[in-house]
C-alpha positions in Angstrom: -2.7 30.3 -9.4 -5.6 32.5 -8.4 -6.7 33.0 -4.8 -9.7 34.6 -3.3 -8.8 38.2 -2.5 -9.9 37.9 1.2 -7.8 34.7 1.6 -4.8 36.4 -0.1 -5.0 39.3 2.3 -5.2 37.0 5.3 -2.2 35.0 4.1 -0.2 38.1 3.5 -1.1 39.4 6.9 -0.2 36.1 8.6 3.1 36.1 6.7 3.9 39.6 7.8 3.1 38.9 11.4 5.3 35.9 11.4 8.1 37.4 9.3 7.7 34.9 6.6 7.1 35.1 2.9 3.7 34.6 1.3 5.1 31.6 -0.6 6.5 29.9 2.5 3.1 30.2 4.2 1.4 28.6 1.2 3.9 25.9 0.9 3.6 24.9 4.6 -0.2 25.0 4.3 -0.1 22.7 1.3 2.3 20.3 2.9 0.1 20.1 6.0 -3.0 19.4 3.8 -1.2 16.6 1.9 0.2 15.1 5.1 -3.2 15.1 6.7 -4.7 13.5 3.7 -2.0 10.8 3.7 -2.5 10.2 7.4 -6.3 9.7 6.9 -5.6 7.2 4.1 -3.1 5.2 6.1 -5.1 5.1 9.3 -5.9 1.6 10.5 -9.4 0.5 9.6 -11.9 0.2 12.5 -14.9 -2.1 12.1 -18.0 -0.7 13.8 -20.4 -3.2 15.1 -24.0 -2.1 14.4 -27.0 -3.6 16.1 -30.0 -3.8 14.0 -32.4 -5.4 16.4 -35.7 -4.0 17.7 -34.4 -2.5 20.9 -32.6 -3.3 24.2 -32.4 -6.8 25.7 -35.1 -7.4 28.3 -34.0 -6.2 31.7 -31.4 -3.7 30.3 -31.8 -0.1 31.4 -29.3 2.3 29.9 -29.6 4.6 32.9 -28.6 1.8 35.3 -25.1 0.5 34.7 -25.7 -2.6 36.8 -28.1 -3.9 34.1 -25.7 -3.7 31.2 -22.1 -3.7 32.5 -22.0 -7.4 33.3 -23.1 -8.1 29.6 -20.3 -5.9 28.3 -17.7 -7.5 30.6 -18.8 -11.0 29.5 -18.6 -10.0 25.8 -15.1 -8.5 26.4 -14.0 -11.7 28.2 -15.3 -13.9 25.4 -13.5 -11.8 22.8 -10.3 -11.9 24.8 -10.3 -15.6 25.3 -11.1 -16.2 21.6 -8.1 -14.1 20.5 -5.9 -15.7 23.1 -6.6 -19.1 21.8 -5.8 -18.2 18.2 
């Protein structure tokens, strides 16, 4: 295995500061990388709803919560009752 010289010096320095071997630092780094990759692949899929319309609904002002909060609450209530019936 060949490592970039700068990276190798950093790993050796880290190992020395933490009273570890060069090999143990590399092994831990590789384990973390593989675990992170595995976690990314097993994460639950989230569907993102994308609106492709021409703009906001008439009367909705994003700076005024009172114009859009009731719409969101109604959508949430509809979704909840739909899932509760299933």
